[in-house]
C-alpha positions, 0 to 999 in steps of 0.5 A: 499499500503506498504511503500518502503525503503528509496532510497540509493541515499538520503543523510544520517545524517552526521557530521564531527568534527575536532578539533585543539588547541593552548595554548590560544584557541580551534577550533571545526570545524563542517561539515554537519548536527548538528541534533538529530542524530549527537548532541550527538557526539559533546556533548560527545566530549566537557568534552575531550576538557579541557578548562583553565580560560582565553582560548577561544573556537571557534565553526566554522559553516562554513560547517554546512549544517543543525542545529535543536533544538538538535544542538542549545542545544549542542551549549548552552552546549558548552557555559556552558562548557566554562563558567564553565572553566572561558573561552569564547565561540565564534561562527564563520561563522554562517550560516544565518539560524542558525543566525535566529534561535538564534535571534528568540529564544533570544540567539544571545546576549549570543553568540558572533560571528565572520565571520570567525574562523581566525577573531575570533582567531585574535580578541581574547584577553586572559583574564587570 
């Protein structure tokens, strides 16, 4: 029996990325699916978002609908990018399912989290 193509009403893998910056921080807002189809988009963006020592990068996950292992890898890459710049990375509005993944693989201790991007910005004290 031949396979039929996927119906057009099924959702497509999509990720929307918005960035904003102030002198003390950068915020990357991710909305949609962070998976093997979209993780490269975030990874490729990181070098273009230069960080200075003492700055904070916030990754706002409030509108994230799905995250697989490729998404976790890109979040680790964002942390490594921030660490190399002597900056900090904070995850904001982490969905429960992503928190469980971070906890299950032992990464919750290396990712500070805040309930919202605004809370991350308010709690931040620059180090440089």
